[in-house]
NUGUFI-620053 format. One line per 8 residues: number of its first residue (from 1); their letters; for each residue x, y, z of C-alpha. Coordinates in pm, 1 decimal. Example, Ala and Ser with C-alpha at 12.3 -4.5 7.8 and 13.67 -1.06 7.14 Angstrom:
1	AS	1230.0/-450.0/780.0 ~ 1367.0/-106.0/714.0
//
This chain:
1	MADKNRRA	3798.3/13904.9/11539.7 ~ 3881.0/13577.2/11754.6 ~ 3851.5/13387.6/11394.3 ~ 4130.8/13632.3/11285.9 ~ 4372.5/13528.0/11542.5 ~ 4264.3/13168.7/11555.8 ~ 4364.8/13152.8/11196.8 ~ 4721.6/13359.0/11252.4
9	FMGKILAG	4803.9/13127.4/11523.4 ~ 4719.9/12811.5/11310.1 ~ 4927.0/12945.0/11021.1 ~ 5216.6/13022.8/11285.7 ~ 5186.9/12632.3/11395.1 ~ 5194.9/12494.5/11058.7 ~ 5486.1/12731.4/10936.7 ~ 5663.2/12608.6/11224.0
17	TAGVAAVA	5568.8/12256.6/11197.1 ~ 5702.2/12231.0/10829.9 ~ 6010.2/12451.0/10921.9 ~ 6107.1/12205.7/11191.9 ~ 6032.9/11920.6/10943.9 ~ 6263.6/12048.5/10704.7 ~ 6559.4/12136.0/10886.5 ~ 6508.4/11736.6/10979.9
25	SLYAMKRT	6493.1/11640.5/10666.2 ~ 6819.5/11804.6/10591.3 ~ 6976.0/11644.7/10855.9 ~ 6875.8/11297.3/10768.2 ~ 6994.0/11381.3/10412.0 ~ 7334.4/11502.8/10495.6 ~ 7383.7/11185.7/10736.3 ~ 7317.3/10961.0/10454.5
33	WDPLPSVV	7573.4/11142.4/10228.6 ~ 7860.2/11128.0/10511.4 ~ 8054.9/10825.5/10471.6 ~ 8037.3/10566.9/10761.3 ~ 8274.4/10588.6/11054.2 ~ 8433.1/10266.8/10961.0 ~ 8510.6/10380.7/10637.3 ~ 8691.2/10711.3/10710.6
41	SAGFTTID	8875.8/10502.6/10981.7 ~ 8998.4/10276.7/10727.1 ~ 9088.1/10527.1/10503.0 ~ 9437.5/10555.7/10578.7 ~ 9628.5/10237.7/10763.5 ~ 9954.3/10222.3/10882.8 ~ 10195.8/9864.1/10862.7 ~ 10497.2/9781.9/10981.4
49	LSPLEAGK	10684.2/9608.7/10740.4 ~ 10980.7/9520.5/10899.8 ~ 10847.0/9191.5/11092.0 ~ 10747.2/9038.8/10759.3 ~ 10963.6/8705.3/10655.9 ~ 11113.4/8692.5/10298.3 ~ 10883.3/8484.7/10065.4 ~ 10586.8/8452.7/10363.3
57	LSIVKWQG	10253.9/8628.7/10226.6 ~ 10094.5/8854.1/10466.5 ~ 9770.2/8968.7/10415.4 ~ 9588.6/9284.2/10583.3 ~ 9264.8/9429.6/10541.9 ~ 9208.7/9787.1/10418.9 ~ 8886.2/9938.8/10297.5 ~ 8736.2/9595.0/10260.9
65	KPVFLLKL	8980.3/9438.3/10045.9 ~ 9268.2/9233.2/10136.8 ~ 9626.9/9363.0/10050.2 ~ 9856.5/9116.7/9985.0 ~ 10244.5/9219.5/10156.5 ~ 10508.0/9009.2/10027.2 ~ 10896.4/9083.5/10125.9 ~ 11080.9/8950.2/9815.2
73	TPDIALDV	11363.8/8680.8/9826.3 ~ 11711.6/8822.9/9690.0 ~ 11659.4/8534.3/9414.3 ~ 11350.4/8723.6/9244.9 ~ 11494.0/8973.0/9016.1 ~ 11405.9/9355.4/9076.7 ~ 11100.6/9503.6/8913.9 ~ 11157.3/9883.4/8932.3
81	NRDIVIGE	10795.6/9958.4/8804.0 ~ 10614.2/9692.6/9062.4 ~ 10851.1/9685.1/9347.3 ~ 10868.2/9862.8/9674.7 ~ 11232.5/9927.8/9799.7 ~ 11261.3/10010.9/10179.7 ~ 11643.0/10015.2/10272.6 ~ 11785.6/9680.1/10127.8
89	NRYTVVIG	11463.0/9499.0/10122.7 ~ 11197.7/9507.0/9866.2 ~ 10821.8/9424.7/9861.8 ~ 10546.7/9336.5/9665.8 ~ 10200.5/9565.8/9817.2 ~ 9900.9/9486.5/9597.2 ~ 9543.7/9455.9/9643.3 ~ 9450.0/9051.0/9672.9
97	LCTHLGCI	9173.5/9063.7/9398.3 ~ 9197.7/8902.0/9078.3 ~ 9170.8/9180.5/8809.2 ~ 8975.5/8878.3/8589.6 ~ 8677.4/8867.3/8794.5 ~ 8783.7/8946.8/9149.3 ~ 8879.3/8657.3/9335.4 ~ 9129.0/8594.4/9585.2
105	PEWREGEK	9417.4/8438.3/9473.2 ~ 9684.2/8218.9/9688.0 ~ 10025.5/8270.0/9711.9 ~ 10249.6/7951.2/9623.4 ~ 10539.8/7959.7/9764.3 ~ 10749.3/7700.3/9626.2 ~ 10647.9/7811.2/9294.1 ~ 10683.8/8212.0/9349.8
113	IFHCACHG	10315.5/8273.3/9191.4 ~ 10039.0/8399.6/9281.3 ~ 9766.8/8109.6/9147.6 ~ 9353.9/8210.7/9083.4 ~ 9160.0/7933.7/9125.9 ~ 8842.3/8070.6/8957.5 ~ 8995.0/8048.8/8597.7 ~ 9365.4/7963.8/8626.7
121	GQYDAHAK	9516.7/8304.6/8605.9 ~ 9850.8/8339.6/8733.3 ~ 10060.9/8628.8/8834.0 ~ 10464.7/8631.7/8944.0 ~ 10589.5/8746.0/9239.1 ~ 10572.5/9115.7/9142.1 ~ 10220.4/9044.3/9088.0 ~ 10215.8/9099.3/8698.4
129	QTFGPPPR	9981.2/8843.9/8514.3 ~ 10194.5/8541.1/8378.7 ~ 9929.3/8321.7/8252.6 ~ 9528.1/8273.2/8182.9 ~ 9289.9/8555.4/8190.3 ~ 9372.3/8828.5/8423.3 ~ 9371.2/9165.0/8164.7 ~ 9623.3/9316.5/8367.7
137	PLDIPPFA	9861.3/9308.5/8691.9 ~ 9711.5/9329.0/9035.9 ~ 9616.2/9665.8/9165.1 ~ 9839.6/9868.4/9375.0 ~ 9680.0/10048.8/9675.0 ~ 9748.3/10427.4/9710.2 ~ 10056.1/10438.7/9967.5 ~ 10309.9/10623.2/10084.0
145	IQGTSIVL	10647.8/10517.1/10298.3 ~ 10734.0/10630.8/10649.4 ~ 11044.9/10468.4/10796.4 ~ 11001.9/10103.2/10783.7 ~ 10638.4/10136.1/10763.3 ~ 10398.4/10202.1/10482.1 ~ 10092.2/10408.6/10477.2 ~ 9783.3/10248.8/10268.7
153	GEEGPEYK	9541.5/10522.9/10133.2 ~ 9773.4/10814.6/10102.2 ~ 9968.9/10915.0/9749.2 ~ 10344.6/10920.1/9862.3 ~ 10600.2/11025.9/9610.2 ~ 10696.0/10636.9/9542.6 ~ 10335.4/10577.0/9445.4 ~ 10295.2/10861.1/9238.7
161	KMTAQAKA	10590.2/10767.8/9032.6 ~ 10536.4/10416.4/9034.5 ~ 10197.7/10536.8/8843.3 ~ 10354.2/10759.5/8651.2 ~ 10577.6/10458.0/8484.1 ~ 10291.3/10259.2/8457.5 ~ 10123.7/10466.2/8224.9 ~ 10420.4/10598.7/7995.1
//
């Protein structure tokens, strides 16, 4: 009789230990599947474009990538497929990674081009490839316009219109 009670007790201990281990394993798996807090917080970034100077490049970091913000000067022709228009101002907002090999191009203000030193690729002020090996223009991050600010990471109507025109 004592042997049966001991066997039942040991069975309950084993079942309890296995249950706790299963719950701990599930919790650990869930934690590895969740995005890191730094990734979640970097999902949406609001940037006020009003202090930007015309022709001067400003760089912000979004999701670990450089984003180029360029207020276009009046002498640069309008590109309805690439320019972001807020009031009377026009902006180029692109992810600053060359579409050839991922290098970071530099802005040459005097020439009004983005130049990638890795393989000589060039992009115009609208970030469209004009020379060299880049296969496509610099990528435009998802954005939404809020007053004089832009929210990176949110797909607003302007972004959806821009991507629809690019696909057509």
